[in-house]
C-alpha positions in Angstrom: 4.5 -26.7 -12.0 2.5 -23.6 -11.1 0.1 -21.1 -12.7 0.0 -17.6 -11.5 -2.8 -15.1 -12.0 -2.5 -11.5 -10.9 -5.4 -9.1 -10.4 -5.5 -5.6 -8.9 -5.2 -6.7 -5.3 -4.4 -10.5 -5.5 -1.8 -13.0 -6.7 -3.3 -16.5 -7.2 -0.9 -19.4 -7.4 -2.1 -23.0 -8.2 0.5 -25.8 -7.7 0.3 -29.0 -9.8 2.5 -31.9 -9.0 5.9 -31.0 -7.5 6.5 -27.5 -6.3 10.1 -26.7 -7.3 12.6 -24.0 -6.5 12.1 -22.4 -9.9 8.4 -22.3 -9.3 8.9 -20.6 -5.9 11.3 -18.1 -7.4 8.7 -17.1 -10.0 6.2 -16.5 -7.1 8.8 -14.4 -5.3 9.4 -12.2 -8.3 5.6 -11.6 -8.7 5.2 -10.7 -5.0 8.2 -8.3 -5.0 7.0 -6.6 -8.2 3.4 -6.2 -7.0 4.4 -5.1 -3.5 6.8 -2.5 -4.9 4.0 -1.2 -7.2 0.9 -1.6 -5.1 1.9 -2.1 -1.4 1.0 -5.1 0.7 0.0 -8.2 -1.3 -2.9 -10.6 -0.9 -2.0 -14.2 -1.9 -4.1 -17.2 -2.7 -2.2 -20.5 -2.7 -4.2 -23.5 -4.2 -2.3 -26.6 -3.0 -5.1 -29.1 -3.7 -3.2 -30.6 -6.6 0.3 -30.3 -5.1 1.9 -33.7 -4.6 5.0 -32.5 -2.8 7.7 -29.8 -2.7 11.5 -30.0 -2.8 13.5 -29.3 0.3 15.1 -26.3 -1.3 11.6 -24.7 -1.6 11.1 -25.1 2.2 14.5 -23.4 2.8 13.8 -20.6 0.3 10.4 -20.0 1.8 12.0 -19.5 5.3 14.5 -17.1 3.9 11.9 -15.2 1.8 9.3 -14.7 4.5 11.9 -13.6 7.0 13.2 -11.0 4.7 9.9 -10.0 3.0 7.2 -11.0 5.5 6.0 -7.4 5.8 5.1 -7.4 2.1 1.9 -9.5 2.7 -1.5 -8.5 3.9 -3.6 -11.7 3.7 -2.6 -15.2 2.6 -5.2 -17.9 2.0 -4.1 -21.5 1.5 -6.5 -24.0 0.0 -5.6 -27.6 1.1 -7.1 -30.6 2.7 -3.7 -31.9 3.8 -3.3 -31.4 7.6 0.5 -31.3 7.4 0.4 -28.5 4.8 -2.1 -26.7 7.0 0.2 -27.0 9.9 3.2 -25.8 7.8 1.0 -22.7 7.0 0.5 -22.1 10.6 4.2 -22.3 11.3 4.9 -19.8 8.5 2.6 -17.4 10.3 5.3 -17.0 12.9 7.5 -15.2 10.4 5.0 -13.2 8.3 3.3 -10.0 9.3 0.0 -11.1 7.6 -3.2 -12.8 8.4 -2.9 -16.5 7.2 -5.9 -18.8 6.9 -6.4 -22.3 5.6 -9.5 -23.2 3.6 -10.9 -26.3 2.0 -13.1 -24.3 -0.4 -11.8 -22.0 -3.2 -14.8 -19.6 -3.1 -14.6 -19.1 0.7 -10.8 -18.4 0.4 -11.4 -15.8 -2.4 -14.2 -14.2 -0.6 -12.1 -13.8 2.6 -9.2 -12.3 0.6 -11.5 -9.8 -1.1 -13.2 -8.8 2.2 
């Protein structure tokens, strides 16, 4: 399950429990709409309460970032899980954006707004 909040220059996504393909597709729709309207998008992913994600999410993520990687400006990921932090680093290979991993929500948000 996810919650998505959108402000003028930011899309914030918090994941609770399992991150499913339907959740990811909802995120994709928000990004494409906002990028089409406002240009490059800043994204804050809060993965602190994410338990896992389905394999189809991983595959969809690869396809989406390869096709739309230029739609992003900055991406902040909040997690304490080292594997997820590593996965974020790997995603950086396909995205034309600055990606950083944080443990603190306030620091991530400040960086995105800066």
